[in-house]
C-alpha positions as a Markdown table, in Angstrom:
| # | Residue | x | y | z |
|---|---|---|---|---|
| 1 | Unk | 14.0 | 60.0 | -57.5 |
| 2 | Unk | 16.0 | 58.7 | -54.5 |
| 3 | Unk | 16.8 | 55.1 | -55.5 |
| 4 | Unk | 15.1 | 53.2 | -58.2 |
| 5 | Unk | 14.9 | 49.5 | -57.7 |
| 6 | Unk | 15.7 | 47.3 | -60.6 |
| 7 | Unk | 13.0 | 44.9 | -61.6 |
| 8 | Unk | 13.9 | 41.3 | -60.5 |
| 9 | Unk | 15.7 | 39.5 | -63.2 |
| 10 | Unk | 15.3 | 35.9 | -64.0 |
| 11 | Unk | 18.4 | 33.9 | -63.4 |
| 12 | Unk | 19.7 | 32.0 | -66.3 |
| 13 | Unk | 19.6 | 28.2 | -66.0 |
| 14 | Unk | 22.9 | 26.9 | -64.6 |
| 15 | Unk | 25.0 | 25.8 | -67.5 |
| 16 | Unk | 27.6 | 23.1 | -66.6 |
| 17 | Unk | 31.2 | 24.4 | -67.1 |
| 18 | Unk | 33.6 | 22.6 | -69.3 |
| 19 | Unk | 36.7 | 21.3 | -67.6 |
| 20 | Unk | 39.6 | 23.5 | -68.4 |
| 21 | Unk | 42.9 | 21.8 | -69.0 |
| 22 | Unk | 46.0 | 22.9 | -66.9 |
| 23 | Unk | 48.6 | 25.1 | -68.4 |
| 24 | Unk | 52.2 | 23.9 | -68.5 |
| 25 | Unk | 53.1 | 26.1 | -65.6 |
| 26 | Unk | 50.1 | 24.9 | -63.5 |
| 27 | Unk | 50.9 | 21.3 | -64.2 |
| 28 | Unk | 54.5 | 21.7 | -63.0 |
| 29 | Unk | 53.3 | 23.4 | -59.8 |
| 30 | Unk | 50.8 | 20.6 | -59.2 |
| 31 | Unk | 53.4 | 17.9 | -59.7 |
| 32 | Unk | 55.8 | 19.5 | -57.2 |
| 33 | Unk | 52.9 | 19.7 | -54.6 |
| 34 | Unk | 51.8 | 16.2 | -55.3 |
| 35 | Unk | 55.4 | 14.9 | -54.6 |
| 36 | Unk | 55.4 | 16.5 | -51.2 |
| 37 | Unk | 52.2 | 15.0 | -50.0 |
| 38 | Unk | 52.0 | 11.9 | -47.9 |
| 39 | Unk | 49.2 | 9.3 | -47.6 |
| 40 | Unk | 46.8 | 9.7 | -44.6 |
| 41 | Unk | 47.2 | 6.1 | -43.5 |
| 42 | Unk | 50.1 | 5.7 | -41.0 |
| 43 | Unk | 52.6 | 3.0 | -41.8 |
| 44 | Unk | 53.8 | 0.9 | -38.9 |
| 45 | Unk | 57.2 | 2.2 | -38.0 |
| 46 | Unk | 59.9 | -0.3 | -37.3 |
| 47 | Unk | 62.0 | 0.7 | -34.3 |
| 48 | Unk | 65.4 | 1.7 | -35.4 |
| 49 | Unk | 68.5 | 0.2 | -33.8 |
| 50 | Unk | 70.2 | 2.6 | -31.4 |
| 51 | Unk | 73.1 | 4.5 | -32.9 |
| 52 | Unk | 76.3 | 3.9 | -31.1 |
| 53 | Unk | 78.5 | 6.9 | -30.7 |
| 54 | Unk | 82.2 | 6.6 | -31.4 |
| 55 | Unk | 84.3 | 6.1 | -28.3 |
| 56 | Unk | 86.4 | 9.3 | -28.7 |
| 57 | Unk | 83.4 | 11.6 | -28.9 |
| 58 | Unk | 82.1 | 12.5 | -25.4 |
| 59 | Unk | 78.5 | 11.5 | -25.3 |
| 60 | Unk | 75.9 | 13.2 | -23.1 |
| 61 | Unk | 74.1 | 10.3 | -21.6 |
| 62 | Unk | 70.6 | 10.6 | -20.3 |
| 63 | Unk | 70.3 | 10.1 | -16.5 |
| 64 | Unk | 69.3 | 6.5 | -15.8 |
| 65 | Unk | 65.7 | 6.2 | -14.7 |
| 66 | Unk | 65.3 | 5.8 | -11.0 |
| 67 | Unk | 64.3 | 2.3 | -10.0 |
| 68 | Unk | 60.7 | 2.2 | -8.8 |
| 69 | Unk | 60.6 | 2.0 | -5.0 |
| 70 | Unk | 59.8 | -1.5 | -3.8 |
| 71 | Unk | 56.5 | -1.5 | -1.9 |
| 72 | Unk | 57.3 | -2.1 | 1.7 |
| 73 | Unk | 54.9 | -4.3 | 3.6 |
| 74 | Unk | 52.6 | -2.4 | 5.9 |
| 75 | Unk | 53.8 | -2.4 | 9.5 |
| 76 | Unk | 51.9 | -4.9 | 11.4 |
| 77 | Unk | 51.0 | -3.4 | 14.7 |
| 78 | Unk | 51.1 | -5.7 | 17.6 |
| 79 | Unk | 47.3 | -6.1 | 18.1 |
| 80 | Unk | 46.6 | -8.1 | 21.2 |
| 81 | Unk | 43.6 | -10.3 | 20.3 |
| 82 | Unk | 40.7 | -10.1 | 22.7 |
| 83 | Unk | 40.3 | -13.3 | 24.6 |
| 84 | Unk | 37.2 | -15.3 | 23.5 |
| 85 | Unk | 34.3 | -14.9 | 26.0 |
| 86 | Unk | 33.8 | -17.9 | 28.2 |
| 87 | Unk | 31.2 | -20.4 | 27.3 |
| 88 | Unk | 27.7 | -20.0 | 28.7 |
| 89 | Unk | 27.1 | -21.6 | 32.1 |
| 90 | Unk | 23.7 | -22.8 | 33.4 |
| 91 | Unk | 22.2 | -21.0 | 36.4 |
| 92 | Unk | 22.7 | -22.6 | 39.7 |
| 93 | Unk | 19.8 | -24.5 | 41.3 |
| 94 | Unk | 19.8 | -22.1 | 44.2 |
| 95 | Unk | 19.6 | -19.0 | 42.0 |
| 96 | Unk | 16.8 | -20.6 | 39.9 |
| 97 | Unk | 14.7 | -21.4 | 42.9 |
| 98 | Unk | 15.2 | -17.9 | 44.3 |
| 99 | Unk | 14.1 | -16.4 | 41.1 |
| 100 | Unk | 11.0 | -18.6 | 40.8 |
| 101 | Unk | 10.0 | -17.9 | 44.4 |
| 102 | Unk | 10.5 | -14.2 | 44.0 |
| 103 | Unk | 13.4 | -14.0 | 46.5 |
| 104 | Unk | 15.7 | -12.7 | 43.8 |
| 105 | Unk | 14.5 | -9.8 | 41.8 |
| 106 | Unk | 14.3 | -9.8 | 38.0 |
| 107 | Unk | 15.8 | -6.5 | 37.0 |
| 108 | Unk | 14.3 | -6.1 | 33.5 |
| 109 | Unk | 11.9 | -7.9 | 31.1 |
| 110 | Unk | 11.8 | -8.2 | 27.3 |
| 111 | Unk | 8.8 | -9.5 | 25.5 |
| 112 | Unk | 9.5 | -10.7 | 21.9 |
| 113 | Unk | 6.0 | -11.9 | 21.1 |
| 114 | Unk | 4.9 | -11.2 | 17.6 |
| 115 | Unk | 8.3 | -9.9 | 16.4 |
| 116 | Unk | 10.0 | -11.0 | 13.2 |
| 117 | Unk | 13.4 | -12.8 | 13.6 |
| 118 | Unk | 15.3 | -9.7 | 12.5 |
| 119 | Unk | 13.4 | -7.3 | 14.8 |
| 120 | Unk | 13.6 | -9.8 | 17.7 |
| 121 | Unk | 17.4 | -10.1 | 17.2 |
| 122 | Unk | 17.9 | -6.4 | 17.2 |
| 123 | Unk | 15.6 | -5.9 | 20.2 |
| 124 | Unk | 17.4 | -8.6 | 22.2 |
| 125 | Unk | 20.9 | -7.2 | 21.4 |
| 126 | Unk | 19.9 | -3.6 | 22.4 |
| 127 | Unk | 18.1 | -5.0 | 25.6 |
| 128 | Unk | 21.2 | -7.0 | 26.7 |
| 129 | Unk | 23.5 | -4.0 | 26.1 |
| 130 | Unk | 21.3 | -1.7 | 28.2 |
| 131 | Unk | 21.0 | -4.4 | 30.9 |
| 132 | Unk | 24.8 | -4.8 | 30.9 |
| 133 | Unk | 25.4 | -1.1 | 31.2 |
| 134 | Unk | 22.8 | -0.6 | 33.8 |
| 135 | Unk | 24.4 | -3.3 | 36.0 |
| 136 | Unk | 21.4 | -5.7 | 35.9 |
| 137 | Unk | 22.0 | -9.2 | 37.3 |
| 138 | Unk | 19.0 | -11.2 | 36.1 |
| 139 | Unk | 16.6 | -10.4 | 33.3 |
| 140 | Unk | 13.6 | -12.3 | 31.8 |
| 141 | Unk | 13.3 | -12.8 | 28.0 |
| 142 | Unk | 9.9 | -13.9 | 26.9 |
| 143 | Unk | 9.9 | -15.7 | 23.6 |
| 144 | Unk | 6.5 | -17.4 | 23.6 |
| 145 | Unk | 5.8 | -21.1 | 23.4 |
| 146 | Unk | 4.5 | -21.3 | 19.8 |
| 147 | Unk | 1.4 | -23.4 | 18.9 |
| 148 | Unk | 0.9 | -26.3 | 21.2 |
| 149 | Unk | -2.6 | -27.4 | 20.2 |
| 150 | Unk | -4.0 | -29.0 | 17.1 |
| 151 | Unk | -2.4 | -30.7 | 14.1 |
| 152 | Unk | -0.2 | -27.6 | 13.4 |
| 153 | Unk | 1.5 | -27.7 | 16.8 |
| 154 | Unk | 5.1 | -26.6 | 16.5 |
| 155 | Unk | 7.7 | -25.1 | 18.7 |
| 156 | Unk | 7.9 | -21.3 | 18.4 |
| 157 | Unk | 10.6 | -20.0 | 16.1 |
| 158 | Unk | 11.9 | -17.4 | 18.7 |
| 159 | Unk | 11.7 | -20.0 | 21.4 |
| 160 | Unk | 14.2 | -22.1 | 19.3 |
| 161 | Unk | 16.4 | -19.2 | 18.1 |
| 162 | Unk | 16.9 | -17.1 | 21.2 |
| 163 | Unk | 19.0 | -19.8 | 23.0 |
| 164 | Unk | 21.1 | -20.1 | 19.8 |
| 165 | Unk | 21.6 | -16.3 | 19.6 |
| 166 | Unk | 22.7 | -16.2 | 23.3 |
| 167 | Unk | 25.5 | -18.6 | 22.4 |
| 168 | Unk | 26.9 | -16.2 | 19.7 |
| 169 | Unk | 30.2 | -14.4 | 20.6 |
| 170 | Unk | 28.4 | -11.0 | 20.4 |
| 171 | Unk | 26.0 | -12.1 | 23.2 |
| 172 | Unk | 28.4 | -14.2 | 25.3 |
| 173 | Unk | 30.3 | -11.0 | 26.2 |
| 174 | Unk | 27.1 | -9.8 | 27.8 |
| 175 | Unk | 25.6 | -13.0 | 29.2 |
| 176 | Unk | 26.9 | -15.5 | 31.8 |
| 177 | Unk | 24.2 | -18.0 | 31.2 |
| 178 | Unk | 20.5 | -18.7 | 30.8 |
| 179 | Unk | 17.9 | -21.2 | 31.9 |
| 180 | Unk | 14.2 | -21.9 | 31.2 |
| 181 | Unk | 12.0 | -19.9 | 33.4 |
| 182 | Unk | 9.7 | -21.4 | 36.0 |
| 183 | Unk | 5.9 | -21.7 | 35.3 |
| 184 | Unk | 5.2 | -18.5 | 37.2 |
| 185 | Unk | 7.4 | -16.5 | 34.8 |
| 186 | Unk | 6.3 | -18.2 | 31.6 |
| 187 | Unk | 7.8 | -21.7 | 31.8 |
| 188 | Unk | 9.0 | -22.9 | 28.4 |
| 189 | Unk | 8.1 | -19.6 | 26.7 |
| 190 | Unk | 10.6 | -17.5 | 28.7 |
| 191 | Unk | 14.2 | -17.6 | 29.8 |
| 192 | Unk | 16.1 | -16.3 | 32.9 |
| 193 | Unk | 19.2 | -14.7 | 31.6 |
| 194 | Unk | 22.1 | -13.8 | 33.9 |
| 195 | Unk | 23.9 | -10.7 | 32.8 |
| 196 | Unk | 27.7 | -10.4 | 33.0 |
| 197 | Unk | 29.0 | -7.7 | 35.2 |
| 198 | Unk | 30.5 | -4.6 | 33.5 |
| 199 | Unk | 34.2 | -4.2 | 34.1 |
């Protein structure tokens, strides 16, 4: 037979062991190990006073720490502030009459009807930049009149806001002035805007 397997044996129930006492030699060994152990909790160490060396012994002193460099203030470059754009000026009577009669041409038109305030502001800014770059002189900005009939009559929001926007510094650099358009071009719902010449 090649290899006979032993029948499985039942393990004896685990009998608890008796604690064996230490021999004299083991006790001495344990005591010497126990004396060398330290507790796990760290005690707060008190900083020791520096030891002064006797004057006759040449002491090797550590190099003094380099003082931290003082932060120098950033150089202030001489920035020439841009002059503030001049205030808006109304169109002259002659120019207004020439525009209303069609003797002076309106170079471009922008209709803000139905736009939200944010969209209208962006459209007006882009329109004025293009008109300035293209060398336009007069443009027409149509704001709409708002509701004028019934108990809910009110002045249009854009009709009220566009003149305020034209007075902002970002627009004053592009615009010389503005005036309410004549009835033929929209009356109170439109503005003639004179564009500043590009330098």
